[in-house]
N, CA, C and O atoms as CSV, one atom per row, in Angstrom:
chain,resi,resn,atom,element,x,y,z
A,1,MET,N,N,17.972,-4.742,4.376
A,1,MET,CA,C,18.579,-6.504,4.402
A,1,MET,C,C,17.784,-7.293,5.348
A,1,MET,O,O,17.231,-6.735,6.295
A,2,ILE,N,N,17.698,-8.467,5.167
A,2,ILE,CA,C,17.128,-9.539,6.228
A,2,ILE,C,C,18.459,-10.491,6.317
A,2,ILE,O,O,19.180,-10.957,5.435
A,3,LYS,N,N,18.487,-10.583,7.679
A,3,LYS,CA,C,19.675,-11.558,8.111
A,3,LYS,C,C,18.726,-12.666,8.596
A,3,LYS,O,O,17.617,-12.262,8.948
A,4,LEU,N,N,18.970,-14.090,8.687
A,4,LEU,CA,C,18.450,-15.413,9.202
A,4,LEU,C,C,19.436,-15.999,10.242
A,4,LEU,O,O,20.606,-16.169,9.899
A,5,ILE,N,N,19.097,-16.265,11.292
A,5,ILE,CA,C,19.416,-17.210,12.502
A,5,ILE,C,C,18.592,-18.271,12.497
A,5,ILE,O,O,17.364,-18.344,12.529
A,6,TYR,N,N,19.730,-19.363,12.438
A,6,TYR,CA,C,18.542,-20.696,11.913
A,6,TYR,C,C,19.257,-21.655,12.597
A,6,TYR,O,O,20.400,-21.354,12.940
A,7,GLY,N,N,18.709,-23.044,12.940
A,7,GLY,CA,C,19.456,-24.070,13.902
A,7,GLY,C,C,18.400,-24.671,14.130
A,7,GLY,O,O,17.311,-24.227,13.764
A,8,PRO,N,N,18.568,-25.952,14.872
A,8,PRO,CA,C,17.821,-26.741,15.525
A,8,PRO,C,C,17.539,-26.064,16.923
A,8,PRO,O,O,18.357,-25.306,17.444
A,9,LYS,N,N,16.160,-26.434,17.573
A,9,LYS,CA,C,15.518,-26.091,18.541
A,9,LYS,C,C,16.225,-26.421,19.625
A,9,LYS,O,O,16.629,-27.568,19.816
A,10,GLY,N,N,16.481,-25.213,20.611
A,10,GLY,CA,C,17.652,-25.387,21.628
A,10,GLY,C,C,19.046,-24.917,21.369
A,10,GLY,O,O,19.814,-24.987,22.328
A,11,SER,N,N,19.644,-24.311,19.904
A,11,SER,CA,C,20.737,-24.567,19.581
A,11,SER,C,C,21.287,-22.924,19.884
A,11,SER,O,O,22.376,-22.510,19.488
A,12,GLY,N,N,20.407,-22.198,20.576
A,12,GLY,CA,C,21.048,-20.496,20.921
A,12,GLY,C,C,20.780,-19.596,20.218
A,12,GLY,O,O,21.430,-18.551,20.195
A,13,LYS,N,N,19.567,-19.878,19.368
A,13,LYS,CA,C,19.219,-18.657,18.354
A,13,LYS,C,C,18.699,-17.537,19.050
A,13,LYS,O,O,19.074,-16.405,18.746
A,14,THR,N,N,17.868,-17.737,19.958
A,14,THR,CA,C,17.331,-16.333,20.369
A,14,THR,C,C,18.474,-15.836,21.443
A,14,THR,O,O,18.070,-14.728,21.796
A,15,LYS,N,N,19.357,-16.035,21.940
A,15,LYS,CA,C,20.346,-15.601,22.649
A,15,LYS,C,C,21.448,-14.880,21.604
A,15,LYS,O,O,22.003,-13.820,21.894
A,16,GLN,N,N,21.655,-15.508,20.511
A,16,GLN,CA,C,22.141,-14.981,19.532
A,16,GLN,C,C,21.407,-13.523,19.026
A,16,GLN,O,O,21.966,-12.427,18.988
A,17,LEU,N,N,20.244,-13.773,18.714
A,17,LEU,CA,C,19.533,-12.450,18.564
A,17,LEU,C,C,19.348,-11.602,19.273
A,17,LEU,O,O,19.239,-10.491,18.753
A,18,ILE,N,N,19.215,-11.715,20.873
A,18,ILE,CA,C,19.454,-10.920,21.766
A,18,ILE,C,C,20.849,-10.278,21.773
A,18,ILE,O,O,20.873,-9.086,21.466
A,19,GLN,N,N,21.794,-10.761,22.016
A,19,GLN,CA,C,23.196,-10.305,21.679
A,19,GLN,C,C,23.460,-9.208,20.690
A,19,GLN,O,O,24.036,-8.158,20.974
A,20,ALA,N,N,22.889,-9.605,19.234
A,20,ALA,CA,C,22.935,-8.977,18.185
A,20,ALA,C,C,21.996,-7.489,18.382
A,20,ALA,O,O,22.154,-6.363,17.910
A,21,ALA,N,N,21.042,-8.030,19.236
A,21,ALA,CA,C,20.111,-6.416,19.332
A,21,ALA,C,C,20.643,-5.545,20.331
A,21,ALA,O,O,20.345,-4.350,20.342
A,22,ASN,N,N,21.348,-6.018,21.102
A,22,ASN,CA,C,21.959,-5.445,22.272
A,22,ASN,C,C,22.927,-4.768,21.987
A,22,ASN,O,O,23.017,-3.601,22.370
A,23,SER,N,N,24.172,-5.567,21.003
A,23,SER,CA,C,25.246,-4.953,20.483
A,23,SER,C,C,25.009,-3.935,19.423
A,23,SER,O,O,25.783,-2.987,19.289
A,24,ASN,N,N,23.911,-4.107,18.628
A,24,ASN,CA,C,23.639,-2.906,17.840
A,24,ASN,C,C,22.796,-1.765,18.201
A,24,ASN,O,O,22.778,-0.760,17.490
A,25,ALA,N,N,22.161,-1.857,19.173
A,25,ALA,CA,C,21.427,-0.543,20.115
A,25,ALA,C,C,22.467,0.365,20.622
A,25,ALA,O,O,22.234,1.573,20.645
A,26,GLN,N,N,23.871,-0.218,21.132
A,26,GLN,CA,C,24.829,0.726,21.460
A,26,GLN,C,C,25.105,1.703,20.325
A,26,GLN,O,O,24.917,2.870,20.672
A,27,GLY,N,N,25.528,1.535,18.977
A,27,GLY,CA,C,25.984,2.368,18.078
A,27,GLY,C,C,24.980,2.966,17.140
A,27,GLY,O,O,25.347,3.830,16.344
A,28,ALA,N,N,23.223,2.394,17.202
A,28,ALA,CA,C,22.606,2.866,16.477
A,28,ALA,C,C,22.224,4.368,16.387
A,28,ALA,O,O,22.263,5.183,17.309
A,29,LYS,N,N,21.842,4.581,15.081
A,29,LYS,CA,C,21.498,5.804,14.911
A,29,LYS,C,C,19.777,5.639,15.040
A,29,LYS,O,O,19.171,6.448,15.742
A,30,GLY,N,N,19.395,5.073,14.669
A,30,GLY,CA,C,17.806,5.043,14.622
A,30,GLY,C,C,17.104,3.810,15.586
A,30,GLY,O,O,17.883,3.228,16.341
A,31,LEU,N,N,16.197,3.543,15.590
A,31,LEU,CA,C,15.340,2.869,16.766
A,31,LEU,C,C,15.648,1.251,16.514
A,31,LEU,O,O,16.201,0.819,15.503
A,32,SER,N,N,15.264,0.585,17.432
A,32,SER,CA,C,15.287,-0.841,17.179
A,32,SER,C,C,14.345,-1.328,18.010
A,32,SER,O,O,13.945,-0.760,19.027
A,33,VAL,N,N,13.900,-2.607,17.501
A,33,VAL,CA,C,12.633,-3.364,17.939
A,33,VAL,C,C,12.775,-4.701,18.017
A,33,VAL,O,O,13.278,-5.210,17.015
A,34,PHE,N,N,12.488,-5.430,18.900
A,34,PHE,CA,C,12.536,-6.981,19.143
A,34,PHE,C,C,11.101,-7.328,19.483
A,34,PHE,O,O,10.459,-6.839,20.413
A,35,ILE,N,N,10.682,-8.228,18.621
A,35,ILE,CA,C,9.198,-8.797,18.563
A,35,ILE,C,C,9.378,-10.269,18.669
A,35,ILE,O,O,10.127,-10.928,17.948
A,36,THR,N,N,8.470,-10.832,19.833
A,36,THR,CA,C,8.829,-12.190,20.021
A,36,THR,C,C,7.283,-12.682,20.623
A,36,THR,O,O,6.447,-11.800,20.429
A,37,ASP,N,N,6.905,-13.520,21.095
A,37,ASP,CA,C,5.769,-14.234,21.453
A,37,ASP,C,C,6.088,-14.755,23.080
A,37,ASP,O,O,5.544,-15.766,23.522
A,38,THR,N,N,6.883,-14.063,23.763
A,38,THR,CA,C,6.885,-14.317,25.071
A,38,THR,C,C,7.531,-13.468,25.591
A,38,THR,O,O,8.501,-12.987,25.004
A,39,LYS,N,N,7.027,-12.922,27.270
A,39,LYS,CA,C,7.896,-12.113,27.824
A,39,LYS,C,C,9.271,-12.822,28.689
A,39,LYS,O,O,9.866,-12.188,29.560
A,40,ARG,N,N,9.474,-13.584,28.468
A,40,ARG,CA,C,10.865,-14.552,28.925
A,40,ARG,C,C,12.129,-13.802,28.762
A,40,ARG,O,O,13.029,-13.939,29.590
A,41,TYR,N,N,12.246,-13.024,27.750
A,41,TYR,CA,C,13.338,-12.640,27.520
A,41,TYR,C,C,13.122,-10.782,27.799
A,41,TYR,O,O,14.032,-9.983,27.580
A,42,MET,N,N,12.279,-10.538,28.112
A,42,MET,CA,C,12.191,-9.213,28.333
A,42,MET,C,C,13.439,-8.299,29.002
A,42,MET,O,O,13.842,-7.279,28.443
A,43,TYR,N,N,13.965,-8.765,30.196
A,43,TYR,CA,C,14.725,-8.438,30.733
A,43,TYR,C,C,16.271,-8.693,30.189
A,43,TYR,O,O,17.163,-7.937,30.574
A,44,ASP,N,N,16.519,-9.637,29.404
A,44,ASP,CA,C,17.686,-9.688,28.610
A,44,ASP,C,C,18.164,-8.594,27.653
A,44,ASP,O,O,19.341,-8.353,27.384
A,45,VAL,N,N,17.023,-7.930,27.150
A,45,VAL,CA,C,17.008,-7.035,26.178
A,45,VAL,C,C,17.272,-5.864,26.614
A,45,VAL,O,O,16.863,-5.398,27.677
A,46,SER,N,N,18.075,-5.241,25.698
A,46,SER,CA,C,18.853,-3.855,26.347
A,46,SER,C,C,17.488,-2.756,26.367
A,46,SER,O,O,16.546,-2.915,25.591
A,47,ARG,N,N,17.538,-1.726,27.287
A,47,ARG,CA,C,16.223,-0.801,27.489
A,47,ARG,C,C,16.089,-0.087,26.350
A,47,ARG,O,O,15.047,0.510,26.084
A,48,ASP,N,N,17.275,-0.090,25.482
A,48,ASP,CA,C,17.389,0.548,24.510
A,48,ASP,C,C,16.575,0.254,22.846
A,48,ASP,O,O,16.339,0.835,21.787
A,49,VAL,N,N,16.388,-1.027,23.514
A,49,VAL,CA,C,15.784,-1.765,22.176
A,49,VAL,C,C,14.296,-1.859,22.977
A,49,VAL,O,O,14.129,-2.101,24.172
A,50,ARG,N,N,13.063,-1.541,21.745
A,50,ARG,CA,C,11.818,-1.749,22.086
A,50,ARG,C,C,11.478,-3.054,21.849
A,50,ARG,O,O,11.644,-3.727,20.831
A,51,PHE,N,N,10.824,-3.429,23.246
A,51,PHE,CA,C,10.453,-5.232,23.218
A,51,PHE,C,C,9.052,-5.227,23.189
A,51,PHE,O,O,8.425,-4.465,23.926
A,52,ILE,N,N,8.439,-6.076,22.338
A,52,ILE,CA,C,7.409,-6.286,21.888
A,52,ILE,C,C,6.891,-7.681,21.923
A,52,ILE,O,O,7.206,-8.460,21.023
A,53,ASP,N,N,6.068,-8.073,22.965
A,53,ASP,CA,C,5.257,-9.604,22.846
A,53,ASP,C,C,3.880,-9.235,22.211
A,53,ASP,O,O,2.963,-8.510,22.598
A,54,VAL,N,N,4.065,-9.993,21.102
A,54,VAL,CA,C,2.993,-10.034,19.995
A,54,VAL,C,C,1.692,-10.361,20.944
A,54,VAL,O,O,0.666,-9.695,20.807
A,55,LYS,N,N,1.774,-11.298,21.803
A,55,LYS,CA,C,0.432,-11.689,22.158
A,55,LYS,C,C,-0.165,-10.333,23.222
A,55,LYS,O,O,-1.289,-10.406,23.719
A,56,ASP,N,N,0.313,-9.705,23.353
A,56,ASP,CA,C,-0.082,-8.359,24.069
A,56,ASP,C,C,-1.099,-7.387,22.998
A,56,ASP,O,O,-1.882,-6.469,23.240
A,57,TRP,N,N,-0.740,-7.961,21.908
A,57,TRP,CA,C,-1.624,-7.302,20.604
A,57,TRP,C,C,-2.291,-8.293,19.844
A,57,TRP,O,O,-2.550,-7.931,18.697
A,58,ALA,N,N,-2.656,-9.479,20.162
A,58,ALA,CA,C,-3.343,-10.614,19.841
A,58,ALA,C,C,-3.154,-10.550,18.273
A,58,ALA,O,O,-3.996,-10.439,17.381
A,59,VAL,N,N,-1.606,-10.667,18.219
A,59,VAL,CA,C,-1.052,-10.890,16.768
A,59,VAL,C,C,-1.186,-12.633,16.594
A,59,VAL,O,O,-0.915,-13.485,17.440
A,60,ALA,N,N,-1.603,-12.787,15.455
A,60,ALA,CA,C,-1.963,-14.418,15.473
A,60,ALA,C,C,-1.892,-14.767,13.742
A,60,ALA,O,O,-2.694,-14.231,12.977
A,61,GLY,N,N,-1.068,-15.514,13.362
A,61,GLY,CA,C,-1.530,-15.304,12.181
A,61,GLY,C,C,0.110,-15.022,10.970
A,61,GLY,O,O,1.135,-14.459,11.355
A,62,GLU,N,N,-0.049,-15.438,9.937
A,62,GLU,CA,C,1.072,-14.523,9.067
A,62,GLU,C,C,0.513,-13.444,8.810
A,62,GLU,O,O,1.005,-12.361,9.128
A,63,ASP,N,N,-0.542,-13.570,8.229
A,63,ASP,CA,C,-0.916,-11.918,7.747
A,63,ASP,C,C,-1.200,-10.821,8.936
A,63,ASP,O,O,-1.226,-9.607,8.734
A,64,ALA,N,N,-1.343,-11.259,9.819
A,64,ALA,CA,C,-1.585,-10.407,11.233
A,64,ALA,C,C,0.352,-10.105,11.522
A,64,ALA,O,O,0.743,-8.956,11.723
A,65,LEU,N,N,1.126,-11.032,11.499
A,65,LEU,CA,C,2.409,-10.868,11.955
A,65,LEU,C,C,3.030,-9.586,10.707
A,65,LEU,O,O,3.881,-8.742,10.990
A,66,CYS,N,N,2.437,-9.709,9.495
A,66,CYS,CA,C,3.102,-9.043,8.689
A,66,CYS,C,C,2.619,-7.650,8.653
A,66,CYS,O,O,3.393,-6.757,8.310
A,67,GLY,N,N,1.283,-7.373,9.010
A,67,GLY,CA,C,0.561,-6.345,8.916
A,67,GLY,C,C,1.177,-5.550,10.091
A,67,GLY,O,O,1.361,-4.343,9.931
A,68,PHE,N,N,1.533,-6.184,11.347
A,68,PHE,CA,C,1.930,-5.518,12.411
A,68,PHE,C,C,3.679,-5.248,12.515
A,68,PHE,O,O,4.304,-4.564,13.325
A,69,VAL,N,N,4.019,-5.824,11.707
A,69,VAL,CA,C,5.616,-5.146,11.086
A,69,VAL,C,C,5.338,-4.262,10.359
A,69,VAL,O,O,5.768,-3.158,10.694
A,70,LYS,N,N,4.687,-4.333,9.338
A,70,LYS,CA,C,4.429,-3.032,8.497
A,70,LYS,C,C,4.342,-1.619,9.283
A,70,LYS,O,O,4.983,-0.590,9.068
A,71,GLY,N,N,3.213,-1.920,10.400
A,71,GLY,CA,C,2.666,-1.100,11.338
A,71,GLY,C,C,3.614,-0.385,12.120
A,71,GLY,O,O,3.450,0.786,12.464
A,72,VAL,N,N,4.958,-1.325,12.503
A,72,VAL,CA,C,5.789,-0.790,13.457
A,72,VAL,C,C,6.586,0.056,12.441
A,72,VAL,O,O,6.819,1.236,12.705
A,73,ALA,N,N,6.970,-0.447,11.404
A,73,ALA,CA,C,7.897,0.432,10.452
A,73,ALA,C,C,7.304,1.656,10.088
A,73,ALA,O,O,7.958,2.696,10.007
A,74,ALA,N,N,6.027,1.578,9.851
A,74,ALA,CA,C,5.281,2.981,9.432
A,74,ALA,C,C,5.392,3.998,10.701
A,74,ALA,O,O,5.737,5.158,10.474
A,75,CYS,N,N,5.129,3.619,11.920
A,75,CYS,CA,C,4.986,4.198,12.899
A,75,CYS,C,C,6.203,5.393,13.446
A,75,CYS,O,O,6.090,6.257,14.316
A,76,ASN,N,N,7.234,5.089,12.667
A,76,ASN,CA,C,8.668,5.977,12.602
A,76,ASN,C,C,9.352,5.650,11.955
A,76,ASN,O,O,9.780,4.500,11.859
A,77,ALA,N,N,9.725,6.844,11.153
A,77,ALA,CA,C,10.599,6.612,10.276
A,77,ALA,C,C,12.023,6.217,10.342
A,77,ALA,O,O,12.733,5.734,9.461
A,78,ASP,N,N,12.321,6.553,11.692
A,78,ASP,CA,C,13.722,6.470,12.279
A,78,ASP,C,C,14.003,4.859,12.553
A,78,ASP,O,O,15.061,4.680,13.157
A,79,HIS,N,N,13.405,3.871,12.290
A,79,HIS,CA,C,13.728,2.746,12.645
A,79,HIS,C,C,14.752,1.920,11.837
A,79,HIS,O,O,14.623,1.572,10.663
A,80,GLU,N,N,15.760,1.672,12.636
A,80,GLU,CA,C,17.294,0.837,11.996
A,80,GLU,C,C,17.124,-0.553,11.946
A,80,GLU,O,O,17.490,-1.313,11.049
A,81,TYR,N,N,16.496,-0.836,13.055
A,81,TYR,CA,C,16.779,-2.613,13.282
A,81,TYR,C,C,15.401,-3.175,13.934
A,81,TYR,O,O,14.849,-2.798,14.967
A,82,ILE,N,N,14.935,-4.390,12.840
A,82,ILE,CA,C,13.762,-5.062,13.536
A,82,ILE,C,C,13.920,-6.536,13.659
A,82,ILE,O,O,13.984,-7.166,12.603
A,83,TYR,N,N,14.009,-7.311,15.008
A,83,TYR,CA,C,14.552,-8.412,15.313
A,83,TYR,C,C,12.722,-9.315,15.576
A,83,TYR,O,O,11.840,-8.958,16.356
A,84,ILE,N,N,12.706,-10.385,14.704
A,84,ILE,CA,C,12.135,-11.255,15.098
A,84,ILE,C,C,11.941,-12.811,15.422
A,84,ILE,O,O,12.040,-13.731,14.611
A,85,ASP,N,N,11.653,-12.899,16.744
A,85,ASP,CA,C,12.299,-14.476,17.298
A,85,ASP,C,C,10.851,-15.329,17.143
A,85,ASP,O,O,9.672,-15.187,17.467
A,86,GLY,N,N,11.550,-16.134,16.564
A,86,GLY,CA,C,10.602,-17.531,16.047
A,86,GLY,C,C,9.641,-17.086,14.999
A,86,GLY,O,O,8.460,-16.978,15.328
A,87,ILE,N,N,10.027,-16.795,13.690
A,87,ILE,CA,C,8.769,-16.314,12.583
A,87,ILE,C,C,7.629,-17.217,12.513
A,87,ILE,O,O,6.470,-16.809,12.437
A,88,ALA,N,N,8.086,-18.905,12.548
A,88,ALA,CA,C,7.370,-19.407,12.130
A,88,ALA,C,C,6.043,-19.718,13.330
A,88,ALA,O,O,4.833,-19.855,13.147
A,89,ARG,N,N,6.683,-19.746,14.303
A,89,ARG,CA,C,5.962,-20.071,16.075
A,89,ARG,C,C,4.930,-18.836,15.812
A,89,ARG,O,O,3.756,-19.140,15.601
A,90,ILE,N,N,5.234,-17.702,15.812
A,90,ILE,CA,C,4.159,-16.415,15.741
A,90,ILE,C,C,3.200,-16.759,14.689
A,90,ILE,O,O,1.992,-16.822,14.917
A,91,SER,N,N,3.823,-17.026,13.309
A,91,SER,CA,C,2.741,-17.185,12.479
A,91,SER,C,C,1.778,-18.261,12.618
A,91,SER,O,O,0.582,-18.058,12.412
A,92,GLY,N,N,2.181,-19.263,12.916
A,92,GLY,CA,C,1.648,-20.331,13.292
A,92,GLY,C,C,1.854,-21.425,11.850
A,92,GLY,O,O,1.102,-22.386,11.681
A,93,LYS,N,N,2.727,-21.161,11.111
A,93,LYS,CA,C,3.102,-22.090,9.991
A,93,LYS,C,C,4.243,-22.511,9.968
A,93,LYS,O,O,5.022,-22.030,10.790
A,94,GLU,N,N,4.691,-23.457,9.105
A,94,GLU,CA,C,5.621,-23.973,9.068
A,94,GLU,C,C,6.684,-22.961,8.315
A,94,GLU,O,O,6.272,-22.003,7.661
A,95,LEU,N,N,8.123,-23.266,8.467
A,95,LEU,CA,C,8.874,-22.109,7.309
A,95,LEU,C,C,8.761,-22.260,5.931
A,95,LEU,O,O,8.848,-21.327,5.132
A,96,LYS,N,N,8.569,-23.413,5.646
A,96,LYS,CA,C,8.379,-23.479,4.133
A,96,LYS,C,C,7.109,-22.887,3.287
A,96,LYS,O,O,6.986,-22.650,2.085
A,97,ASP,N,N,6.078,-22.722,4.560
A,97,ASP,CA,C,4.748,-21.848,3.799
A,97,ASP,C,C,4.959,-20.550,3.942
A,97,ASP,O,O,4.041,-19.832,3.544
A,98,LEU,N,N,6.141,-19.894,4.510
A,98,LEU,CA,C,6.048,-18.622,4.558
A,98,LEU,C,C,6.839,-17.846,3.560
A,98,LEU,O,O,7.656,-17.028,3.982
A,99,ALA,N,N,6.685,-18.016,2.324
A,99,ALA,CA,C,7.624,-17.299,1.350
A,99,ALA,C,C,6.467,-15.733,1.267
A,99,ALA,O,O,6.884,-14.618,0.953
A,100,GLY,N,N,5.491,-15.944,1.512
A,100,GLY,CA,C,5.059,-14.600,1.421
A,100,GLY,C,C,5.225,-13.527,2.366
A,100,GLY,O,O,5.113,-12.341,2.056
A,101,ILE,N,N,5.559,-14.056,3.815
A,101,ILE,CA,C,5.797,-12.716,4.276
A,101,ILE,C,C,7.245,-12.438,4.470
A,101,ILE,O,O,7.611,-11.317,4.822
A,102,PHE,N,N,8.185,-13.519,4.232
A,102,PHE,CA,C,9.850,-13.023,3.522
A,102,PHE,C,C,9.576,-11.889,2.663
A,102,PHE,O,O,9.957,-10.765,2.991
A,103,TYR,N,N,8.828,-12.140,1.391
A,103,TYR,CA,C,8.672,-11.276,0.175
A,103,TYR,C,C,8.802,-9.739,0.828
A,103,TYR,O,O,9.621,-8.832,0.681
A,104,MET,N,N,7.546,-9.906,1.648
A,104,MET,CA,C,6.875,-8.690,2.087
A,104,MET,C,C,8.087,-8.078,2.979
A,104,MET,O,O,8.606,-7.002,2.680
A,105,LEU,N,N,8.464,-8.790,4.010
A,105,LEU,CA,C,9.818,-8.114,5.080
A,105,LEU,C,C,10.921,-7.851,3.909
A,105,LEU,O,O,11.629,-6.859,4.081
A,106,GLU,N,N,11.087,-8.434,3.032
A,106,GLU,CA,C,12.179,-7.767,2.424
A,106,GLU,C,C,12.022,-6.601,1.651
A,106,GLU,O,O,12.935,-5.791,1.492
A,107,LYS,N,N,10.559,-6.452,1.017
A,107,LYS,CA,C,10.163,-5.259,0.704
A,107,LYS,C,C,10.324,-4.079,1.679
A,107,LYS,O,O,10.923,-3.045,1.387
A,108,ILE,N,N,9.893,-4.259,2.549
A,108,ILE,CA,C,9.921,-3.367,3.863
A,108,ILE,C,C,11.052,-2.916,4.376
A,108,ILE,O,O,11.207,-1.848,4.969
A,109,SER,N,N,11.944,-3.832,4.121
A,109,SER,CA,C,13.468,-3.942,4.593
A,109,SER,C,C,14.111,-2.947,3.529
A,109,SER,O,O,14.720,-1.934,3.874
A,110,ASN,N,N,13.938,-3.293,2.328
A,110,ASN,CA,C,14.612,-2.296,1.301
A,110,ASN,C,C,14.156,-0.909,1.206
A,110,ASN,O,O,14.963,0.015,1.104
A,111,GLU,N,N,12.617,-0.697,1.242
A,111,GLU,CA,C,12.057,0.385,1.090
A,111,GLU,C,C,12.479,1.420,2.013
A,111,GLU,O,O,12.533,2.597,1.654
A,112,ASN,N,N,12.819,0.993,3.339
A,112,ASN,CA,C,12.920,1.674,4.252
A,112,ASN,C,C,14.174,1.729,5.215
A,112,ASN,O,O,14.309,2.240,6.327
A,113,ASP,N,N,14.993,1.066,4.449
A,113,ASP,CA,C,16.408,1.020,5.024
A,113,ASP,C,C,16.284,0.377,6.299
A,113,ASP,O,O,16.985,1.001,7.096
A,114,ILE,N,N,15.652,-0.682,6.903
A,114,ILE,CA,C,15.515,-1.327,8.165
A,114,ILE,C,C,16.113,-2.927,7.804
A,114,ILE,O,O,15.650,-3.701,6.966
A,115,THR,N,N,17.338,-3.157,8.757
A,115,THR,CA,C,17.911,-4.221,8.587
A,115,THR,C,C,17.007,-5.311,9.511
A,115,THR,O,O,17.062,-4.969,10.692
A,116,ILE,N,N,16.183,-6.536,9.308
A,116,ILE,CA,C,15.478,-7.441,9.753
A,116,ILE,C,C,16.485,-8.796,10.120
A,116,ILE,O,O,17.039,-9.590,9.359
A,117,THR,N,N,16.474,-8.709,11.578
A,117,THR,CA,C,16.932,-10.186,11.613
A,117,THR,C,C,15.946,-11.211,12.041
A,117,THR,O,O,15.149,-10.901,12.927
A,118,ILE,N,N,15.914,-12.200,11.602
A,118,ILE,CA,C,14.857,-13.538,12.055
A,118,ILE,C,C,15.331,-14.820,12.498
A,118,ILE,O,O,16.062,-15.538,11.816
A,119,THR,N,N,15.013,-15.030,13.361
A,119,THR,CA,C,15.177,-16.673,14.109
A,119,THR,C,C,14.248,-17.571,13.327
A,119,THR,O,O,13.249,-17.008,12.879
A,120,CYS,N,N,14.367,-18.694,13.110
A,120,CYS,CA,C,13.850,-20.045,12.620
A,120,CYS,C,C,14.393,-20.969,12.927
A,120,CYS,O,O,15.610,-21.045,12.761
A,121,SER,N,N,13.602,-22.084,13.532
A,121,SER,CA,C,14.344,-23.404,13.874
A,121,SER,C,C,14.161,-24.360,12.865
A,121,SER,O,O,13.169,-24.998,12.513
A,122,CYS,N,N,15.334,-24.326,12.469
A,122,CYS,CA,C,15.829,-25.383,11.098
A,122,CYS,C,C,16.820,-25.448,11.023
A,122,CYS,O,O,17.606,-24.603,11.453
A,123,VAL,N,N,17.200,-26.790,10.275
A,123,VAL,CA,C,18.548,-26.990,10.361
A,123,VAL,C,C,18.928,-26.475,8.413
A,123,VAL,O,O,18.152,-26.420,7.458
A,124,GLU,N,N,20.039,-26.261,8.477
A,124,GLU,CA,C,20.591,-25.818,7.222
A,124,GLU,C,C,19.854,-26.384,5.875
A,124,GLU,O,O,19.197,-25.652,5.136
A,125,GLU,N,N,20.056,-27.835,5.646
A,125,GLU,CA,C,19.734,-28.631,5.035
A,125,GLU,C,C,18.205,-28.986,4.638
A,125,GLU,O,O,17.881,-29.825,3.798
A,126,GLU,N,N,17.323,-28.176,5.414
A,126,GLU,CA,C,15.806,-28.270,5.298
A,126,GLU,C,C,15.330,-26.844,5.153
A,126,GLU,O,O,14.127,-26.586,5.105
A,127,LEU,N,N,16.313,-25.871,5.079
A,127,LEU,CA,C,15.835,-24.516,4.849
A,127,LEU,C,C,15.497,-24.635,3.285
A,127,LEU,O,O,16.221,-25.281,2.527
A,128,PRO,N,N,14.136,-23.843,2.784
A,128,PRO,CA,C,13.228,-23.443,1.886
A,128,PRO,C,C,14.394,-22.757,1.015
A,128,PRO,O,O,15.357,-22.170,1.508
A,129,ASP,N,N,14.177,-22.908,-0.223
A,129,ASP,CA,C,15.243,-22.039,-1.177
A,129,ASP,C,C,14.579,-20.806,-1.257
A,129,ASP,O,O,15.004,-20.185,-2.232
A,130,PHE,N,N,13.725,-20.196,-0.648
A,130,PHE,CA,C,13.709,-18.468,-0.851
A,130,PHE,C,C,14.274,-18.118,0.422
A,130,PHE,O,O,14.854,-17.035,0.506
A,131,VAL,N,N,14.180,-18.992,1.593
A,131,VAL,CA,C,15.296,-17.994,2.796
A,131,VAL,C,C,16.599,-18.469,2.479
A,131,VAL,O,O,17.298,-17.727,3.169
A,132,LYS,N,N,17.439,-19.302,1.820
A,132,LYS,CA,C,18.490,-19.721,1.741
A,132,LYS,C,C,19.436,-18.202,1.500
A,132,LYS,O,O,20.394,-18.123,2.268
A,133,LYS,N,N,19.272,-17.080,0.581
A,133,LYS,CA,C,19.816,-16.238,0.534
A,133,LYS,C,C,19.972,-15.205,1.749
A,133,LYS,O,O,20.887,-14.384,1.813
A,134,TYR,N,N,19.206,-15.317,2.472
A,134,TYR,CA,C,19.499,-14.726,3.715
A,134,TYR,C,C,20.241,-15.127,4.819
A,134,TYR,O,O,20.693,-14.418,5.718
A,135,ALA,N,N,20.340,-16.577,4.636
A,135,ALA,CA,C,21.259,-17.430,5.720
A,135,ALA,C,C,22.807,-16.861,5.707
A,135,ALA,O,O,23.655,-17.363,6.445
């Protein structure tokens, strides 16, 4: 399952994502991973959630991010939650141009029973059709 947290910049999307990660970590049977491109929130995320700053791994672009998430999912069959903060920012593209990565993330999610929660800066009226089903 893919969940989408959206809203204009500065509306508290990252805070919601962190709250969800911390809340789910308490009762999770599997592993949780929080993927972002800054260390700013490292101490806000529970120690039970693996915090990954993609800059530490030279992840740049949509294909690199998709491959990175696939690698995270493949490294351990016990993943239950993956959180991605700012998918458009990390991929270096606008949300409207990310249909391919959403397709692949949905496939990863469905085949591995992983809930993937993603934040993106976008108002509801501007959400592309391919992401509306996750909102």
